[in-house]
C-alpha positions as CSV (number, residue, x, y, z in Angstrom):
1,M,7.1,4.1,6.8
2,S,4.4,6.6,7.0
3,A,1.8,7.3,4.2
4,L,3.3,10.8,3.6
5,E,6.6,9.1,2.9
6,W,5.2,6.3,0.7
7,Y,3.3,8.5,-1.7
8,A,4.0,11.7,-3.7
9,H,1.8,13.8,-5.8
10,K,1.6,16.8,-8.2
11,S,-1.2,18.9,-9.4
12,L,-2.2,19.0,-13.0
13,G,-4.7,21.8,-12.3
14,D,-8.5,22.0,-12.5
15,G,-8.9,19.7,-9.5
16,I,-6.8,16.8,-10.8
17,F,-3.8,15.4,-8.8
18,W,-1.4,12.7,-10.0
19,I,-0.3,10.3,-7.1
20,Q,2.3,7.7,-7.3
21,E,3.9,5.1,-4.7
22,R,7.5,6.4,-4.5
23,F,9.2,3.1,-3.4
24,Y,7.5,0.7,-5.9
25,E,9.9,0.9,-8.7
26,S,8.4,-1.2,-11.6
27,G,6.9,-0.8,-15.0
28,N,3.7,-2.1,-13.0
29,R,3.5,1.1,-10.7
30,A,0.1,2.4,-11.5
31,N,-0.8,6.1,-11.6
32,I,-3.5,7.0,-9.0
33,W,-5.7,10.0,-9.9
34,L,-7.6,12.2,-7.6
35,V,-10.3,14.2,-9.1
36,R,-12.1,16.7,-7.0
37,G,-15.6,17.9,-7.5
38,S,-18.0,20.4,-5.9
39,E,-20.1,17.6,-4.3
40,Q,-17.9,14.5,-4.4
41,D,-14.3,13.6,-4.8
42,V,-13.1,10.5,-6.8
43,V,-9.9,8.4,-6.6
44,I,-9.3,6.5,-9.7
45,D,-7.3,3.4,-8.9
46,T,-5.5,2.9,-5.6
47,G,-2.1,1.3,-6.2
48,L,-0.9,-1.6,-4.1
49,G,-2.3,-0.4,-0.7
50,L,0.9,-1.0,1.2
51,R,0.4,2.2,3.0
52,S,-2.9,4.2,3.8
53,L,-3.9,6.1,0.7
54,P,-6.9,7.8,2.5
55,E,-4.5,8.9,5.3
56,Y,-2.2,10.4,2.6
57,L,-5.2,12.3,1.0
58,Y,-6.2,13.8,4.2
59,S,-2.8,14.4,5.7
60,S,-1.3,16.0,2.6
61,G,-4.3,18.3,2.4
62,L,-5.4,17.1,-1.0
63,L,-9.1,16.8,0.2
64,Q,-9.0,20.3,1.9
65,D,-10.4,23.2,0.0
66,A,-8.2,26.3,-0.2
67,G,-9.0,28.7,2.6
68,A,-11.1,26.1,4.4
69,K,-10.7,25.4,8.3
70,E,-8.6,22.4,9.0
71,D,-11.6,20.7,10.6
72,A,-14.0,21.5,7.8
73,A,-16.1,18.6,6.6
74,C,-14.8,16.8,3.4
75,R,-16.9,15.9,0.6
76,P,-17.8,12.2,0.0
77,L,-14.8,10.1,-1.3
78,L,-15.3,7.3,-4.0
79,A,-12.7,5.0,-5.1
80,V,-13.2,3.6,-8.7
81,A,-11.1,0.7,-10.0
82,T,-10.5,0.9,-13.8
83,H,-10.0,-2.8,-13.4
84,V,-9.0,-5.2,-10.6
85,H,-5.4,-6.1,-11.5
86,F,-3.4,-5.9,-8.4
87,D,-1.4,-2.9,-9.1
88,H,-4.7,-0.9,-9.4
89,S,-6.8,-2.5,-6.9
90,G,-4.6,-3.3,-3.9
91,G,-5.7,-0.3,-1.9
92,L,-9.5,-0.6,-2.4
93,Y,-10.0,-2.1,0.9
94,Q,-9.1,1.1,2.7
95,F,-12.1,3.0,1.3
96,D,-15.7,2.9,2.5
97,R,-17.1,3.6,-1.0
98,V,-15.7,1.4,-3.9
99,A,-16.9,1.2,-7.5
100,V,-16.0,-1.5,-10.2
101,H,-17.4,-2.7,-13.4
102,H,-19.8,-5.5,-13.0
103,A,-17.8,-8.0,-15.0
104,E,-15.1,-8.0,-12.2
105,A,-17.2,-7.2,-9.2
106,E,-17.5,-10.9,-8.2
107,A,-13.6,-11.4,-8.4
108,L,-13.0,-8.3,-6.3
109,A,-15.6,-9.5,-3.6
110,R,-13.9,-13.0,-3.2
111,G,-10.4,-11.7,-3.4
112,D,-9.5,-13.7,-6.5
113,N,-5.8,-13.2,-6.9
114,F,-5.8,-15.1,-10.1
115,E,-7.9,-12.6,-11.8
116,T,-6.1,-9.8,-10.1
117,V,-3.0,-11.2,-11.6
118,T,-1.0,-10.6,-8.3
119,W,2.6,-10.7,-9.2
120,L,5.0,-8.8,-7.0
121,S,8.6,-9.2,-6.1
122,D,10.9,-8.0,-3.2
123,S,13.2,-6.3,-5.7
124,E,10.3,-3.9,-7.1
125,V,9.7,-2.5,-3.6
126,V,12.9,-0.7,-2.9
127,R,12.0,0.3,0.7
128,A,9.8,-2.0,2.8
129,P,6.7,-0.3,3.8
130,S,7.0,-1.9,7.3
131,P,9.5,-3.9,9.2
132,G,9.8,-7.5,7.9
133,W,7.5,-6.9,5.0
134,R,8.1,-9.4,2.0
135,A,6.3,-9.5,-1.4
136,R,5.3,-13.0,-0.9
137,Q,2.8,-11.8,1.8
138,F,1.0,-9.4,-0.6
139,R,-2.6,-10.3,-1.7
140,V,-5.4,-8.1,-3.0
141,Q,-7.9,-8.1,-0.2
142,A,-11.5,-9.1,-0.8
143,V,-13.7,-6.0,-1.1
144,Q,-17.4,-5.8,-1.5
145,P,-18.1,-3.1,-4.1
146,T,-20.7,-0.3,-3.0
147,L,-21.3,0.7,-6.6
148,I,-21.4,-1.7,-9.5
149,L,-20.7,0.1,-12.9
150,Q,-22.0,-0.5,-16.3
151,D,-21.1,1.2,-19.7
152,G,-22.9,4.5,-19.9
153,D,-23.1,5.2,-16.1
154,V,-22.3,8.7,-15.1
155,I,-20.4,9.5,-11.8
156,N,-21.5,12.9,-10.8
157,L,-19.0,15.0,-8.9
158,G,-21.3,18.1,-9.0
159,D,-19.4,20.4,-11.3
160,R,-18.0,17.6,-13.4
161,Q,-19.3,14.2,-14.6
162,L,-17.3,11.1,-15.5
163,T,-18.9,8.7,-17.9
164,V,-18.2,5.0,-17.7
165,M,-16.9,3.4,-20.8
166,H,-16.7,-0.4,-20.6
167,M,-13.5,-1.1,-22.7
168,P,-12.6,-4.8,-22.4
169,G,-9.6,-6.5,-23.9
170,H,-6.9,-5.9,-21.3
171,S,-9.3,-7.3,-18.8
172,R,-12.9,-8.1,-19.0
173,G,-14.0,-5.4,-16.8
174,S,-11.7,-2.6,-17.8
175,I,-13.2,0.9,-18.0
176,C,-12.2,4.3,-19.1
177,L,-13.8,7.4,-17.4
178,H,-14.6,10.2,-19.8
179,D,-14.7,13.9,-18.6
180,K,-16.6,15.0,-21.8
181,D,-16.9,18.6,-21.0
182,R,-13.0,18.8,-20.4
183,K,-12.2,16.3,-23.1
184,I,-10.1,14.1,-20.6
185,L,-9.9,10.4,-20.7
186,F,-8.9,8.5,-17.6
187,S,-7.8,5.3,-19.6
188,G,-6.6,2.8,-16.9
189,D,-4.8,0.0,-18.7
190,V,-7.0,0.3,-21.7
191,V,-4.4,2.4,-23.3
192,Y,-1.2,3.9,-22.2
193,D,2.1,4.9,-23.9
194,G,3.7,1.5,-24.2
195,S,3.0,-1.9,-25.3
196,L,-0.6,-2.8,-24.7
197,I,-0.9,-6.2,-22.8
198,D,-3.4,-8.6,-24.1
199,W,-2.0,-12.0,-22.9
200,L,-3.3,-12.2,-19.2
201,P,-6.1,-14.2,-18.0
202,Y,-9.4,-12.8,-19.1
203,S,-7.6,-10.7,-21.8
204,R,-9.2,-10.9,-25.2
205,I,-7.9,-9.8,-28.6
206,S,-11.3,-9.4,-30.3
207,D,-12.5,-7.5,-27.4
208,Y,-9.5,-5.2,-27.4
209,V,-9.8,-4.5,-31.2
210,G,-13.4,-3.3,-30.6
211,T,-12.2,-1.2,-27.7
212,C,-9.6,0.5,-29.9
213,E,-12.1,1.1,-32.5
214,R,-14.1,3.1,-29.8
215,L,-10.9,5.0,-28.9
216,I,-10.4,6.0,-32.5
217,E,-14.1,7.2,-32.8
218,L,-13.5,9.4,-29.6
219,V,-10.5,11.0,-31.4
220,D,-12.3,11.4,-34.8
221,R,-15.3,13.1,-33.1
222,G,-13.0,15.5,-31.2
223,L,-14.1,14.2,-27.8
224,V,-10.7,13.5,-26.2
225,E,-7.8,16.0,-26.1
226,K,-6.0,14.6,-23.1
227,V,-5.4,10.9,-21.8
228,L,-4.5,10.3,-18.2
229,P,-3.5,6.7,-18.3
230,G,-2.9,3.9,-15.7
231,H,0.8,3.9,-16.3
232,F,3.6,6.2,-17.5
233,N,3.1,9.8,-18.8
234,T,0.1,11.5,-20.0
235,F,-0.4,12.1,-23.8
236,G,-2.9,13.8,-26.4
237,A,-5.4,12.8,-29.0
238,E,-2.8,12.2,-31.8
239,R,-0.8,9.7,-29.8
240,L,-4.1,8.1,-28.6
241,F,-5.1,7.7,-32.2
242,R,-1.7,6.0,-33.2
243,L,-1.6,3.6,-30.2
244,A,-5.2,2.3,-31.0
245,S,-4.6,2.1,-34.8
246,N,-1.3,0.3,-34.3
247,Y,-2.9,-2.3,-32.1
248,I,-5.7,-3.1,-34.6
249,S,-3.1,-3.4,-37.4
250,K,-1.0,-5.9,-35.6
251,A,-3.9,-8.0,-34.2
252,G,-3.6,-10.6,-36.9
253,I,-3.4,-14.4,-36.7
254,C,0.3,-14.5,-35.8
255,H,-0.2,-12.2,-32.9
256,K,-3.2,-14.3,-31.8
257,V,-1.1,-17.5,-31.7
258,S,1.8,-15.9,-29.8
259,T,-0.5,-14.2,-27.3
260,F,-2.3,-17.6,-26.8
261,A,1.1,-19.1,-25.8
262,M,2.0,-16.2,-23.6
263,R,-1.4,-16.2,-21.9
264,S,-1.0,-20.0,-21.1
265,L,2.4,-19.5,-19.5
266,A,1.1,-16.4,-17.5
267,S,-2.0,-18.3,-16.4
268,L,0.2,-21.2,-15.1
269,A,2.6,-18.9,-13.3
270,L,-0.1,-17.1,-11.7
271,R,-1.9,-20.3,-10.5
272,V,1.3,-21.5,-9.0
273,T,2.2,-18.3,-7.2
274,N,-1.3,-17.6,-5.8
275,S,-1.7,-21.1,-4.6
276,R,1.1,-20.6,-2.2
277,T,0.1,-19.6,1.4
278,S,1.8,-16.7,3.3
279,P,3.6,-17.6,6.4
């Protein structure tokens, strides 16, 4: 299957494109965002990487300026992982320039498929990307990041800047990217319009509460009007406030006890699954 078949996209305007993997039918299917700038383009998350995302970006013309010649030089392209979970980081190996938060840089560099929570089934991939492909063969490949991110760093695209916000809780290296001028938040799995997951290895409820407090502050200060999340549909400031507030209100002792049990089971299952060797 070609990259042009595997991926699909739509434009949200203002140089932002929403890309998805068409034949990965799962709640884990991550949103991939392309943000174009005057001096640099950024891909936020890369999906599973079962087909070449860079090939799709070039072949579909997404990296071509309107009216430019076909052979015109493209701007530098940076792939940023909001975190290293497999559904977001699987395609990072396809890019020459890769950025990730320092808390997860080592896990990515060694291809740690426990920390990437790699969990993929044949039933979720409804058309095989290549003949004979099986989900048990899938692993997040080791990638040496070329840029290590910290809270407060700014990724300069020329005519727009994306500020890194370290927002742990879902994972220890989760980040949001905030376009302050346009009041857009690329939130990864920090927040999306669904049940927030805090029971994976390296999830931490106390961190998540602090992160949600930061999200509420963004809304209260009028700094976010649109959220482009790691899963499901986009939403606005009011919904962001409600999602963050609801998490904080439910993060009591009962939630912590049940989450501990779920995390223990998830960790065991992931260790068993990722100790298997591919044929």
